[in-house]
TORKOL-4160 file (C-alpha; in steps of 0.2 Angstrom, whole numbers, padded with zeros to 4 digits, m for minus):
220
<pt num="1" X="0645" Y="0478" Z="0478"/>
<pt num="2" X="0635" Y="0461" Z="0479"/>
<pt num="3" X="0629" Y="0453" Z="0466"/>
<pt num="4" X="0609" Y="0455" Z="0460"/>
<pt num="5" X="0606" Y="0437" Z="0463"/>
<pt num="6" X="0615" Y="0437" Z="0480"/>
<pt num="7" X="0603" Y="0454" Z="0486"/>
<pt num="8" X="0588" Y="0445" Z="0477"/>
<pt num="9" X="0593" Y="0430" Z="0487"/>
<pt num="10" X="0595" Y="0443" Z="0503"/>
<pt num="11" X="0578" Y="0447" Z="0500"/>
<pt num="12" X="0571" Y="0430" Z="0500"/>
<pt num="13" X="0579" Y="0423" Z="0514"/>
<pt num="14" X="0572" Y="0440" Z="0525"/>
<pt num="15" X="0556" Y="0438" Z="0517"/>
<pt num="16" X="0551" Y="0454" Z="0523"/>
<pt num="17" X="0556" Y="0472" Z="0515"/>
<pt num="18" X="0556" Y="0486" Z="0528"/>
<pt num="19" X="0556" Y="0503" Z="0517"/>
<pt num="20" X="0552" Y="0521" Z="0527"/>
<pt num="21" X="0557" Y="0539" Z="0523"/>
<pt num="22" X="0560" Y="0552" Z="0536"/>
<pt num="23" X="0566" Y="0569" Z="0535"/>
<pt num="24" X="0575" Y="0570" Z="0549"/>
<pt num="25" X="0592" Y="0563" Z="0546"/>
<pt num="26" X="0597" Y="0557" Z="0564"/>
<pt num="27" X="0579" Y="0549" Z="0565"/>
<pt num="28" X="0584" Y="0537" Z="0548"/>
<pt num="29" X="0599" Y="0532" Z="0557"/>
<pt num="30" X="0593" Y="0527" Z="0572"/>
<pt num="31" X="0577" Y="0518" Z="0564"/>
<pt num="32" X="0590" Y="0510" Z="0552"/>
<pt num="33" X="0600" Y="0504" Z="0567"/>
<pt num="34" X="0584" Y="0496" Z="0576"/>
<pt num="35" X="0579" Y="0488" Z="0560"/>
<pt num="36" X="0599" Y="0479" Z="0559"/>
<pt num="37" X="0596" Y="0476" Z="0579"/>
<pt num="38" X="0583" Y="0465" Z="0575"/>
<pt num="39" X="0590" Y="0457" Z="0563"/>
<pt num="40" X="0586" Y="0466" Z="0547"/>
<pt num="41" X="0600" Y="0465" Z="0532"/>
<pt num="42" X="0591" Y="0472" Z="0520"/>
<pt num="43" X="0583" Y="0490" Z="0521"/>
<pt num="44" X="0574" Y="0499" Z="0506"/>
<pt num="45" X="0575" Y="0520" Z="0509"/>
<pt num="46" X="0564" Y="0530" Z="0500"/>
<pt num="47" X="0567" Y="0543" Z="0489"/>
<pt num="48" X="0551" Y="0553" Z="0497"/>
<pt num="49" X="0557" Y="0570" Z="0501"/>
<pt num="50" X="0570" Y="0583" Z="0500"/>
<pt num="51" X="0581" Y="0579" Z="0509"/>
<pt num="52" X="0580" Y="0559" Z="0504"/>
<pt num="53" X="0598" Y="0562" Z="0495"/>
<pt num="54" X="0605" Y="0568" Z="0510"/>
<pt num="55" X="0600" Y="0557" Z="0522"/>
<pt num="56" X="0603" Y="0542" Z="0512"/>
<pt num="57" X="0622" Y="0547" Z="0509"/>
<pt num="58" X="0623" Y="0546" Z="0530"/>
<pt num="59" X="0615" Y="0531" Z="0530"/>
<pt num="60" X="0628" Y="0525" Z="0517"/>
<pt num="61" X="0642" Y="0531" Z="0530"/>
<pt num="62" X="0634" Y="0521" Z="0542"/>
<pt num="63" X="0634" Y="0504" Z="0533"/>
<pt num="64" X="0652" Y="0506" Z="0530"/>
<pt num="65" X="0659" Y="0509" Z="0547"/>
<pt num="66" X="0646" Y="0501" Z="0558"/>
<pt num="67" X="0632" Y="0490" Z="0548"/>
<pt num="68" X="0644" Y="0481" Z="0535"/>
<pt num="69" X="0633" Y="0468" Z="0528"/>
<pt num="70" X="0618" Y="0475" Z="0529"/>
<pt num="71" X="0611" Y="0479" Z="0510"/>
<pt num="72" X="0604" Y="0497" Z="0509"/>
<pt num="73" X="0592" Y="0501" Z="0491"/>
<pt num="74" X="0584" Y="0515" Z="0487"/>
<pt num="75" X="0564" Y="0517" Z="0482"/>
<pt num="76" X="0553" Y="0528" Z="0473"/>
<pt num="77" X="0565" Y="0531" Z="0459"/>
<pt num="78" X="0557" Y="0537" Z="0443"/>
<pt num="79" X="0569" Y="0545" Z="0433"/>
<pt num="80" X="0585" Y="0544" Z="0427"/>
<pt num="81" X="0592" Y="0558" Z="0438"/>
<pt num="82" X="0585" Y="0549" Z="0453"/>
<pt num="83" X="0595" Y="0533" Z="0446"/>
<pt num="84" X="0611" Y="0544" Z="0445"/>
<pt num="85" X="0609" Y="0553" Z="0461"/>
<pt num="86" X="0607" Y="0537" Z="0471"/>
<pt num="87" X="0619" Y="0526" Z="0458"/>
<pt num="88" X="0633" Y="0539" Z="0464"/>
<pt num="89" X="0628" Y="0539" Z="0483"/>
<pt num="90" X="0630" Y="0519" Z="0481"/>
<pt num="91" X="0614" Y="0511" Z="0481"/>
<pt num="92" X="0615" Y="0493" Z="0481"/>
<pt num="93" X="0598" Y="0492" Z="0474"/>
<pt num="94" X="0585" Y="0501" Z="0464"/>
<pt num="95" X="0565" Y="0499" Z="0467"/>
<pt num="96" X="0552" Y="0509" Z="0456"/>
<pt num="97" X="0533" Y="0510" Z="0459"/>
<pt num="98" X="0528" Y="0509" Z="0441"/>
<pt num="99" X="0536" Y="0502" Z="0426"/>
<pt num="100" X="0550" Y="0519" Z="0425"/>
<pt num="101" X="0558" Y="0510" Z="0407"/>
<pt num="102" X="0572" Y="0523" Z="0409"/>
<pt num="103" X="0577" Y="0519" Z="0424"/>
<pt num="104" X="0576" Y="0500" Z="0418"/>
<pt num="105" X="0588" Y="0503" Z="0406"/>
<pt num="106" X="0601" Y="0512" Z="0415"/>
<pt num="107" X="0601" Y="0498" Z="0428"/>
<pt num="108" X="0604" Y="0485" Z="0416"/>
<pt num="109" X="0618" Y="0494" Z="0407"/>
<pt num="110" X="0626" Y="0497" Z="0426"/>
<pt num="111" X="0621" Y="0479" Z="0429"/>
<pt num="112" X="0610" Y="0484" Z="0447"/>
<pt num="113" X="0595" Y="0475" Z="0453"/>
<pt num="114" X="0579" Y="0485" Z="0447"/>
<pt num="115" X="0564" Y="0480" Z="0453"/>
<pt num="116" X="0550" Y="0489" Z="0445"/>
<pt num="117" X="0533" Y="0491" Z="0453"/>
<pt num="118" X="0518" Y="0480" Z="0443"/>
<pt num="119" X="0499" Y="0481" Z="0443"/>
<pt num="120" X="0494" Y="0472" Z="0427"/>
<pt num="121" X="0499" Y="0456" Z="0418"/>
<pt num="122" X="0504" Y="0465" Z="0404"/>
<pt num="123" X="0516" Y="0475" Z="0414"/>
<pt num="124" X="0526" Y="0460" Z="0422"/>
<pt num="125" X="0528" Y="0452" Z="0403"/>
<pt num="126" X="0533" Y="0468" Z="0399"/>
<pt num="127" X="0549" Y="0470" Z="0410"/>
<pt num="128" X="0552" Y="0451" Z="0411"/>
<pt num="129" X="0553" Y="0451" Z="0393"/>
<pt num="130" X="0561" Y="0467" Z="0390"/>
<pt num="131" X="0572" Y="0471" Z="0405"/>
<pt num="132" X="0577" Y="0454" Z="0409"/>
<pt num="133" X="0567" Y="0457" Z="0427"/>
<pt num="134" X="0563" Y="0441" Z="0438"/>
<pt num="135" X="0559" Y="0451" Z="0452"/>
<pt num="136" X="0544" Y="0464" Z="0452"/>
<pt num="137" X="0534" Y="0473" Z="0468"/>
<pt num="138" X="0517" Y="0470" Z="0466"/>
<pt num="139" X="0511" Y="0489" Z="0470"/>
<pt num="140" X="0497" Y="0494" Z="0475"/>
<pt num="141" X="0496" Y="0477" Z="0486"/>
<pt num="142" X="0479" Y="0482" Z="0495"/>
<pt num="143" X="0470" Y="0486" Z="0480"/>
<pt num="144" X="0478" Y="0469" Z="0471"/>
<pt num="145" X="0475" Y="0457" Z="0484"/>
<pt num="146" X="0483" Y="0439" Z="0486"/>
<pt num="147" X="0469" Y="0434" Z="0473"/>
<pt num="148" X="0480" Y="0443" Z="0459"/>
<pt num="149" X="0495" Y="0431" Z="0464"/>
<pt num="150" X="0487" Y="0419" Z="0462"/>
<pt num="151" X="0480" Y="0421" Z="0446"/>
<pt num="152" X="0494" Y="0426" Z="0436"/>
<pt num="153" X="0510" Y="0418" Z="0444"/>
<pt num="154" X="0507" Y="0404" Z="0431"/>
<pt num="155" X="0509" Y="0414" Z="0417"/>
<pt num="156" X="0526" Y="0421" Z="0425"/>
<pt num="157" X="0533" Y="0402" Z="0431"/>
<pt num="158" X="0552" Y="0414" Z="0431"/>
<pt num="159" X="0545" Y="0430" Z="0439"/>
<pt num="160" X="0547" Y="0433" Z="0459"/>
<pt num="161" X="0534" Y="0443" Z="0465"/>
<pt num="162" X="0534" Y="0456" Z="0483"/>
<pt num="163" X="0517" Y="0464" Z="0486"/>
<pt num="164" X="0521" Y="0482" Z="0495"/>
<pt num="165" X="0510" Y="0493" Z="0500"/>
<pt num="166" X="0494" Y="0491" Z="0512"/>
<pt num="167" X="0502" Y="0472" Z="0518"/>
<pt num="168" X="0495" Y="0471" Z="0536"/>
<pt num="169" X="0506" Y="0467" Z="0550"/>
<pt num="170" X="0495" Y="0450" Z="0554"/>
<pt num="171" X="0497" Y="0431" Z="0555"/>
<pt num="172" X="0480" Y="0431" Z="0542"/>
<pt num="173" X="0487" Y="0443" Z="0529"/>
<pt num="174" X="0505" Y="0439" Z="0527"/>
<pt num="175" X="0500" Y="0420" Z="0528"/>
<pt num="176" X="0488" Y="0424" Z="0512"/>
<pt num="177" X="0503" Y="0434" Z="0504"/>
<pt num="178" X="0515" Y="0417" Z="0505"/>
<pt num="179" X="0501" Y="0404" Z="0499"/>
<pt num="180" X="0497" Y="0416" Z="0486"/>
<pt num="181" X="0516" Y="0411" Z="0481"/>
<pt num="182" X="0526" Y="0429" Z="0483"/>
<pt num="183" X="0543" Y="0426" Z="0490"/>
<pt num="184" X="0544" Y="0441" Z="0504"/>
<pt num="185" X="0532" Y="0455" Z="0507"/>
<pt num="186" X="0538" Y="0475" Z="0508"/>
<pt num="187" X="0532" Y="0482" Z="0525"/>
<pt num="188" X="0530" Y="0502" Z="0525"/>
<pt num="189" X="0518" Y="0510" Z="0536"/>
<pt num="190" X="0511" Y="0497" Z="0544"/>
<pt num="191" X="0528" Y="0492" Z="0552"/>
<pt num="192" X="0537" Y="0508" Z="0552"/>
<pt num="193" X="0522" Y="0520" Z="0555"/>
<pt num="194" X="0523" Y="0540" Z="0557"/>
<pt num="195" X="0516" Y="0539" Z="0573"/>
<pt num="196" X="0531" Y="0530" Z="0579"/>
<pt num="197" X="0543" Y="0539" Z="0570"/>
<pt num="198" X="0536" Y="0555" Z="0576"/>
<pt num="199" X="0536" Y="0549" Z="0593"/>
<pt num="200" X="0554" Y="0540" Z="0591"/>
<pt num="201" X="0548" Y="0525" Z="0598"/>
<pt num="202" X="0562" Y="0514" Z="0594"/>
<pt num="203" X="0558" Y="0501" Z="0605"/>
<pt num="204" X="0541" Y="0498" Z="0598"/>
<pt num="205" X="0549" Y="0495" Z="0582"/>
<pt num="206" X="0562" Y="0484" Z="0587"/>
<pt num="207" X="0548" Y="0473" Z="0597"/>
<pt num="208" X="0537" Y="0474" Z="0581"/>
<pt num="209" X="0551" Y="0470" Z="0567"/>
<pt num="210" X="0554" Y="0455" Z="0578"/>
<pt num="211" X="0533" Y="0451" Z="0576"/>
<pt num="212" X="0535" Y="0455" Z="0557"/>
<pt num="213" X="0550" Y="0442" Z="0556"/>
<pt num="214" X="0540" Y="0427" Z="0566"/>
<pt num="215" X="0525" Y="0430" Z="0555"/>
<pt num="216" X="0534" Y="0428" Z="0540"/>
<pt num="217" X="0543" Y="0413" Z="0546"/>
<pt num="218" X="0525" Y="0407" Z="0554"/>
<pt num="219" X="0519" Y="0410" Z="0535"/>
<pt num="220" X="0531" Y="0399" Z="0525"/>
């Protein structure tokens, strides 16, 4: 298993973390294969449906047999049971939409990278001081905006920030986040839209992923 620092470095190097969930196992597998083909090496699958755990197990099998340099994390982890289920399934890292304290304790105890969702300076301070977290998800990004990062980043010089939730696929929006001081952006439905998934339009996903990576490269 890769170390917390190795996973953090991989996310920062990639600059963009794709995240998605789909109830269909085959669609989930095809999406991951497409993202990988486009150059993605770190992915967040989200725990947002009844099929999430079984699908994740299938993705881990894909990782182990075909995509061995892929780093596969799990998002929307809010409870100890969530953590236990996905740790047993082999998750490489954990992301929460909130400061899920019990999840944080388990991650620290078991030496996993945990990226909690924060919306206030108080939450960022709490996870940095009490959970030794140096990487947070700013959520929801479309509510907070790049101005939030500019305003608080000097308060937390050792904390890396990644906005997620409403980051647009535009040079202007992505550039504004990196200019404000983030190290990566989370890309969910703006990249992997419900329509694209329903249509199984993997050629479009491939093209859009290449474009997103170029936008990130240009924003740095």
